[in-house]
C-alpha positions as CSV (number, residue, x, y, z in Angstrom):
1,X,196.3,73.5,60.3
2,X,195.1,70.1,61.3
3,X,195.2,70.9,65.0
4,X,193.1,73.9,64.3
5,X,190.2,72.4,62.5
6,X,190.2,69.6,65.2
7,X,189.6,72.4,67.9
8,X,187.0,73.9,66.3
9,X,185.3,70.8,65.4
10,X,185.3,69.8,68.8
11,X,183.9,73.0,70.0
12,X,180.8,73.0,67.2
13,X,180.3,69.3,66.6
14,X,177.0,67.9,68.1
15,X,177.4,64.7,69.2
16,X,174.6,62.0,68.2
17,X,172.8,60.8,71.5
18,X,172.8,57.0,71.7
19,X,170.4,56.3,74.1
20,X,169.1,58.2,77.3
21,X,170.9,57.5,80.3
22,X,168.7,55.3,83.1
23,X,169.6,57.3,86.2
24,X,169.1,60.9,86.9
25,X,171.5,63.8,88.3
26,X,172.3,64.2,92.0
27,X,169.9,65.9,94.0
28,X,172.2,68.9,94.0
29,X,171.5,69.4,90.1
30,X,167.5,69.5,90.9
31,X,168.3,71.6,94.3
32,X,170.0,74.1,92.1
33,X,167.4,74.2,89.2
34,X,164.6,74.9,91.6
35,X,166.5,77.9,93.2
36,X,167.3,79.2,89.7
37,X,163.6,78.8,89.2
38,X,162.8,81.1,92.2
39,X,165.3,83.5,91.4
40,X,163.8,84.4,88.0
41,X,160.4,84.9,89.8
42,X,161.7,88.0,91.9
43,X,160.4,91.5,91.4
44,X,161.7,95.0,90.9
45,X,163.4,97.5,92.8
46,X,166.5,97.7,94.9
47,X,165.0,94.9,97.3
48,X,163.9,92.8,94.3
49,X,167.3,92.9,92.9
50,X,168.7,91.8,95.9
51,X,166.3,88.8,96.2
52,X,167.1,88.0,92.6
53,X,170.9,88.0,93.2
54,X,170.7,86.2,96.6
55,X,168.9,83.3,95.0
56,X,171.2,83.3,91.6
57,X,174.2,82.8,93.9
58,X,172.7,80.2,96.0
59,X,171.7,78.4,92.6
60,X,175.1,78.8,91.0
61,X,176.5,77.6,94.0
62,X,174.8,74.3,93.9
63,X,175.6,74.0,90.3
64,X,179.2,74.5,91.4
65,X,178.9,71.7,93.9
66,X,177.2,69.3,91.4
67,X,180.0,69.8,88.7
68,X,182.4,69.2,91.5
69,X,181.0,66.0,93.4
70,X,178.8,64.3,90.6
71,X,179.9,65.7,86.9
72,X,183.1,66.1,87.8
73,X,183.9,68.6,85.1
74,X,186.3,71.5,85.6
75,X,184.4,73.8,83.1
76,X,181.2,73.4,84.9
77,X,183.1,74.4,88.3
78,X,184.9,77.3,87.0
79,X,181.9,79.0,85.4
80,X,179.5,78.5,88.0
81,X,182.7,80.0,90.7
82,X,182.6,82.8,88.4
83,X,178.7,83.5,88.2
84,X,178.4,82.9,92.0
85,X,181.4,85.9,92.6
86,X,179.7,88.0,90.2
87,X,176.5,87.8,92.0
88,X,177.9,88.2,95.3
89,X,179.4,91.3,94.2
90,X,176.1,92.6,93.0
91,X,174.5,91.9,96.3
92,X,177.5,93.9,98.1
93,X,176.9,96.8,95.6
94,X,173.1,97.0,96.2
95,X,173.5,96.8,99.7
96,X,175.6,99.6,99.8
97,X,173.2,101.7,97.6
98,X,170.3,100.7,100.0
99,X,172.4,102.3,102.8
100,X,173.4,105.0,101.1
101,X,169.8,106.0,100.2
102,X,168.5,105.6,103.6
103,X,168.3,109.1,105.6
104,X,167.9,107.9,109.1
105,X,164.8,106.4,111.1
106,X,162.5,109.8,110.9
107,X,163.1,110.3,107.1
108,X,162.6,106.5,106.2
109,X,159.4,106.1,108.5
110,X,158.3,109.6,106.7
111,X,158.8,108.1,103.2
112,X,157.0,105.2,103.6
113,X,153.9,106.9,105.5
114,X,153.8,109.8,103.2
115,X,155.2,109.9,100.1
116,X,155.8,106.2,99.0
117,X,151.7,105.8,99.2
118,X,151.6,108.5,96.6
119,X,154.6,107.0,94.3
120,X,157.1,109.7,94.9
121,X,160.5,108.3,93.7
122,X,163.4,108.0,96.0
123,X,165.2,110.9,94.1
124,X,162.2,113.1,94.5
125,X,162.2,112.6,98.2
126,X,165.8,113.1,98.5
127,X,165.6,116.6,97.2
128,X,163.0,117.1,99.8
129,X,164.7,115.8,102.7
130,X,167.6,117.8,101.6
131,X,165.7,121.1,101.5
132,X,165.0,120.5,105.0
133,X,168.8,120.0,106.0
134,X,168.2,116.6,107.1
135,X,167.9,117.5,110.8
136,X,165.1,116.4,113.0
137,X,164.0,118.7,115.8
138,X,162.5,118.0,119.1
139,X,160.3,119.8,121.7
140,X,159.9,118.9,125.2
141,X,156.5,118.8,126.7
142,X,155.0,122.2,127.3
143,X,157.5,123.8,125.0
144,X,156.3,126.2,122.5
145,X,156.8,125.8,119.1
146,X,155.0,129.5,118.2
147,X,153.6,132.4,120.5
148,X,150.7,134.1,118.7
149,X,151.6,137.3,117.4
150,X,155.3,137.1,118.3
151,X,156.8,134.1,116.2
152,X,157.4,134.9,112.5
153,X,156.3,132.7,109.6
154,X,159.5,131.7,108.0
155,X,159.4,128.0,107.9
156,X,157.1,124.9,107.1
157,X,157.3,122.0,109.5
158,X,156.0,118.4,109.7
159,X,155.4,116.9,113.0
160,X,157.1,113.4,113.1
161,X,155.9,112.0,116.6
162,X,154.1,113.3,119.5
163,X,151.1,115.6,119.8
164,X,150.9,119.5,119.6
165,X,148.1,121.6,120.6
166,X,147.0,124.6,119.2
167,X,145.1,127.6,121.2
168,X,144.5,131.1,121.3
169,X,144.2,133.6,124.3
170,X,144.7,130.5,126.4
171,X,141.4,128.7,124.7
172,X,142.2,125.2,123.4
173,X,141.2,124.7,119.8
174,X,142.4,121.5,118.3
175,X,145.7,118.8,118.2
176,X,148.1,118.2,115.7
177,X,149.1,114.7,115.4
178,X,151.9,113.1,113.6
179,X,152.6,113.5,109.9
180,X,150.7,116.6,110.1
181,X,151.8,120.1,109.1
182,X,152.4,122.3,112.3
183,X,151.9,125.5,110.4
184,X,150.2,124.9,106.8
185,X,147.6,127.7,107.3
186,X,150.1,130.3,108.1
187,X,152.6,128.7,105.1
188,X,149.4,129.4,102.6
189,X,148.3,132.6,104.1
190,X,151.2,135.0,102.9
191,X,152.7,135.2,99.8
192,X,156.4,134.1,99.1
193,X,157.8,138.0,99.5
194,X,155.5,138.9,102.6
195,X,156.3,138.5,106.2
196,X,153.6,137.6,108.8
197,X,153.6,136.2,112.3
198,X,151.4,133.4,114.0
199,X,147.8,134.0,115.1
200,X,147.7,131.2,117.7
201,X,150.0,129.6,120.0
202,X,151.4,125.9,119.3
203,X,152.7,124.3,122.2
204,X,153.8,120.6,122.4
205,X,151.6,118.5,125.1
206,X,154.1,115.6,124.8
207,X,157.7,115.0,123.8
208,X,157.8,115.5,120.0
209,X,159.8,115.8,117.0
210,X,159.5,117.5,113.6
211,X,161.5,118.5,110.5
212,X,161.2,122.0,109.0
213,X,162.0,123.4,105.3
214,X,163.4,126.8,105.9
215,X,160.7,129.3,103.7
216,X,162.8,131.0,101.1
217,X,164.7,127.6,100.6
218,X,161.6,125.7,99.9
219,X,160.1,128.3,98.0
220,X,162.9,128.3,95.6
221,X,162.9,124.0,95.5
222,X,159.0,124.5,94.4
223,X,159.9,127.2,91.8
224,X,162.2,124.9,90.1
225,X,160.6,121.9,90.4
226,X,156.7,121.3,89.5
227,X,156.3,117.8,90.3
228,X,157.4,118.8,93.8
229,X,155.5,121.7,93.9
230,X,152.5,120.0,92.7
231,X,152.8,117.6,95.8
232,X,153.4,120.1,98.2
233,X,150.0,121.6,97.2
234,X,148.2,118.3,97.5
235,X,149.3,117.7,100.8
236,X,148.8,120.9,102.1
237,X,145.6,121.0,100.7
238,X,144.8,118.0,102.4
239,X,146.2,119.0,105.7
240,X,144.3,122.2,105.6
241,X,141.1,120.4,105.1
242,X,141.6,118.5,108.1
243,X,142.0,121.4,110.2
244,X,138.8,122.9,109.0
245,X,136.8,119.7,109.7
246,X,138.5,119.6,113.0
247,X,137.3,123.0,113.8
248,X,133.7,122.0,111.9
249,X,133.2,119.1,114.8
250,X,133.4,121.8,117.5
251,X,130.3,123.5,116.2
252,X,127.4,121.5,116.8
253,X,124.3,121.5,119.1
254,X,123.4,119.5,122.0
255,X,120.4,118.4,120.0
256,X,122.4,116.8,117.3
257,X,122.6,119.4,114.5
258,X,126.0,119.3,113.2
259,X,127.3,122.5,111.2
260,X,129.1,122.3,107.8
261,X,131.9,124.4,106.6
262,X,130.2,124.8,103.3
263,X,127.5,126.7,104.9
264,X,126.9,130.7,103.9
265,X,127.4,131.9,107.3
266,X,130.7,130.4,107.6
267,X,131.9,132.0,104.5
268,X,132.1,135.2,106.3
269,X,134.7,133.7,108.5
270,X,136.7,131.3,105.7
271,X,136.9,135.0,103.4
272,X,137.9,138.0,105.5
273,X,137.4,140.5,102.5
274,X,134.9,142.4,100.5
275,X,135.3,140.5,97.4
276,X,132.8,137.6,96.8
277,X,132.7,134.9,99.3
278,X,131.8,132.3,96.6
279,X,135.5,131.3,96.0
280,X,136.7,129.5,98.9
281,X,140.1,129.4,97.2
282,X,140.7,132.9,97.8
283,X,141.2,132.5,101.3
284,X,145.0,132.0,100.9
285,X,145.5,135.0,99.5
286,X,145.0,137.1,103.0
287,X,147.1,137.1,106.0
288,X,144.2,136.8,108.3
289,X,143.1,133.5,106.7
290,X,145.5,131.7,109.0
291,X,143.7,132.4,111.9
292,X,140.3,131.3,110.9
293,X,141.6,127.9,110.1
294,X,143.0,127.8,113.8
295,X,140.7,129.9,116.1
296,X,137.7,129.8,117.1
297,X,136.4,133.2,118.9
298,X,136.1,134.2,122.5
299,X,132.7,133.5,124.0
300,X,130.4,136.8,124.5
301,X,127.8,137.1,127.4
302,X,125.2,134.5,126.6
303,X,122.0,136.0,125.2
304,X,118.4,134.5,125.6
305,X,117.7,131.7,123.2
306,X,116.3,133.2,120.0
307,X,117.1,136.6,120.9
308,X,119.6,138.2,118.2
309,X,121.4,141.4,118.1
310,X,121.8,143.8,115.5
311,X,124.6,143.0,112.9
312,X,127.6,145.7,113.6
313,X,127.7,147.7,110.5
314,X,131.3,147.7,109.1
315,X,132.6,149.0,105.7
316,X,135.4,146.5,106.1
317,X,133.8,142.9,106.2
318,X,137.0,141.4,107.2
319,X,138.0,143.3,110.5
320,X,135.0,141.7,112.9
321,X,134.9,138.1,111.5
322,X,134.3,136.8,115.1
323,X,131.1,139.0,116.0
324,X,129.8,137.1,112.3
325,X,130.3,133.8,113.5
326,X,129.1,134.4,117.2
327,X,125.9,136.1,115.5
328,X,125.3,132.9,113.6
329,X,125.7,130.5,116.2
330,X,125.0,132.1,119.8
331,X,121.3,131.6,119.4
332,X,121.8,127.9,119.2
333,X,122.3,125.8,122.6
334,X,125.2,123.7,122.9
335,X,127.4,125.4,120.7
336,X,130.9,125.7,120.9
337,X,130.7,128.6,122.9
338,X,129.5,126.1,125.8
339,X,132.6,124.8,126.2
340,X,134.3,126.1,129.1
341,X,137.4,123.5,129.1
342,X,139.5,121.3,126.9
343,X,138.0,118.1,128.8
344,X,134.4,119.1,127.7
345,X,135.5,119.4,124.3
346,X,137.4,115.7,124.1
347,X,134.3,114.2,125.5
């Protein structure tokens, strides 16, 4: 009983401080304290945790050396050895998690370029990546991704690298650059259960890579995950607007007038139906709408400036949308009909 009392008393007894020592602890003690201070200033996330535990392990190891060489305390050495070992095990676990969450260079770059700025969590991106099959497809130079009137609309693709040219009947329309969708207008032009074909030709101008989501599989994912559905809605809407403005840059006159896609004369092209054209959002309900996002009509024989032909009467407002846009802009010199080559467009 006396021995037990002595042990408890030894553990909880607080000694009286007779006097402060006139010397300071060794440099290793102060270095350990500084490293521990920096460790607790780390951030969050996997990389932040790795930063914290790396510095913690360094600080505890310095404390271990101080206890071994200066303090000469067995308990100090043992505790800091255990703490250093625990930090090293945690670092190994975090590095393993980080490598397991890596999906390859292309997918990691895609996440950091497109999804991370939108604060999309890693688990959400993991579902999106797995829906694509974790495959990166390639196109060699001059290889076609889609042919007008032949290739079915059965997938959604995003360009990772390279450059793809969009053309109609051999006429250049615009380019698609990395991290833009290859077929966003076609995706939005038909409903999930409908079928359709491309109305433009997409050809790789340089060696290119892209990822694809199968249409049915992606629709199932969007129906199940509302957050991912809203995310794709934002990305596709932005991508389509970029393509619209790429075509809008072609509609200008040499004297400096630049047309705007919001002009009423362009509503006929954006809304090929007999319904009111004020609501541009209805464009995605028509299969013909995808072509209007990509294509510019072929140029008819030039007419003298100021001479305007009669508008052809048609019971269906969407059957001759190209004639509508030609009638609206043919009388202006320097319009897109004056381009005869791709080189002139790029000037």
